[in-house]
C-alpha positions as CSV (number, residue, x, y, z in Angstrom):
1,M,48.0,32.5,138.5
2,N,48.3,29.0,136.9
3,W,49.9,29.5,133.6
4,I,49.5,26.5,131.2
5,S,52.2,25.7,129.1
6,D,51.0,23.3,126.3
7,I,49.1,24.6,123.3
8,E,46.7,21.6,123.1
9,E,46.2,21.6,126.8
10,A,45.1,25.3,126.8
11,L,42.7,25.0,123.7
12,A,41.2,22.0,125.3
13,A,40.7,23.7,128.7
14,R,39.2,26.7,126.9
15,E,36.6,24.4,125.0
16,Q,35.9,22.3,128.0
17,Q,35.2,25.2,130.3
18,Q,33.8,27.6,127.9
19,K,36.2,30.3,129.2
20,R,38.1,33.2,127.6
21,L,41.7,32.3,127.0
22,L,45.0,34.5,126.8
23,M,47.8,32.8,125.0
24,I,51.1,34.4,125.1
25,F,53.6,32.8,122.6
26,K,57.2,33.5,123.7
27,G,60.7,32.3,122.8
28,A,61.4,28.9,124.4
29,G,64.4,29.9,126.6
30,D,65.9,33.2,126.9
31,W,66.9,34.0,123.2
32,C,64.0,36.3,122.6
33,P,64.9,39.8,124.2
34,W,61.2,41.1,123.8
35,C,59.9,38.1,125.3
36,N,62.5,38.6,128.2
37,K,61.3,42.2,128.5
38,L,57.5,41.1,128.7
39,D,58.4,38.5,131.4
40,G,60.1,41.1,133.5
41,L,57.0,43.6,133.2
42,L,54.6,40.8,134.3
43,K,56.9,40.0,137.2
44,E,57.1,43.6,138.4
45,S,53.5,43.8,138.6
46,A,50.7,41.4,139.3
47,A,48.1,43.7,137.4
48,L,47.7,41.1,134.6
49,D,47.5,38.0,136.8
50,D,45.0,39.5,139.3
51,Y,42.8,40.6,136.4
52,L,42.9,37.2,134.7
53,D,42.0,35.5,138.1
54,A,39.3,38.0,138.8
55,E,37.9,37.7,135.5
56,G,38.2,33.9,135.3
57,I,40.2,34.1,132.1
58,L,42.4,30.9,131.4
59,A,46.0,31.8,130.7
60,A,48.9,30.1,128.7
61,K,52.4,31.0,128.1
62,I,53.8,28.9,125.1
63,G,57.5,28.6,124.5
64,I,58.2,28.5,120.7
65,L,61.4,27.8,118.9
66,R,63.3,30.3,116.6
67,K,61.6,30.7,113.2
68,P,63.9,28.3,111.5
69,E,63.5,25.6,113.8
70,D,59.7,25.9,114.0
71,V,58.9,22.6,111.9
72,T,55.5,22.2,113.6
73,G,54.2,25.2,112.0
74,I,53.1,27.1,115.0
75,R,53.7,30.4,113.7
76,E,51.5,29.8,110.7
77,R,48.8,28.1,112.7
78,F,48.2,31.0,115.0
79,G,49.3,33.8,112.6
80,I,52.2,34.8,114.7
81,T,53.9,37.8,113.0
82,G,56.7,38.4,115.8
83,I,57.1,37.4,119.4
84,P,56.1,37.8,121.9
85,F,52.7,37.3,120.4
86,L,49.5,37.4,122.4
87,V,46.0,36.0,121.2
88,F,42.9,36.4,123.2
89,Y,40.0,34.0,122.7
90,S,36.3,34.4,123.6
91,E,34.4,31.7,125.4
92,D,33.3,30.1,122.1
93,G,36.9,29.9,120.7
94,R,36.9,33.1,118.4
95,V,40.0,35.0,118.3
96,E,39.0,38.3,119.7
97,G,42.4,40.0,119.3
98,T,46.1,39.6,118.8
99,T,48.9,42.0,119.5
100,E,52.7,41.9,119.8
101,Y,54.9,43.4,122.6
102,I,53.3,46.8,123.6
103,D,55.9,49.5,123.3
104,D,56.2,51.5,126.5
105,G,53.7,49.4,128.2
106,N,53.5,47.7,131.5
107,A,51.4,44.9,132.9
108,Q,48.2,47.2,133.1
109,S,48.7,47.7,129.4
110,Y,48.0,44.2,128.7
111,V,44.9,44.2,130.7
112,D,43.8,47.5,128.9
113,W,44.3,45.7,125.5
114,I,42.2,42.7,126.7
115,E,39.5,44.9,127.8
116,S,39.7,46.8,124.5
117,V,39.4,43.5,122.3
118,D,37.1,41.5,124.9
119,S,33.4,41.4,123.6
120,S,31.8,39.5,126.7
121,G,31.0,42.7,128.3
122,L,29.1,44.1,125.4
């Protein structure tokens, strides 16, 4: 899976290609323990990567600074309530759903979450 690491690049690719987009906002570096747990889950299993590839969904992992250092307003712009924070966009750019770390989850849990919020199959 080719994960995009720039917010504007990810949003532009979604708009240009008219594809669904999963954005994962995580701590830049290793300071966020929940982000590290999520990274570990996603490395243990290719379930999410395989699903995104099979479905043609664009994917981005965006590193963000600690809250006091967030001078660009990323948290406010995307409604981030905690990290990691996932945002799933439809082909036309609507936010279909958001979630934080899924307790007791695994990579498949994130696939299941996407399927629960994705309206493209309706």
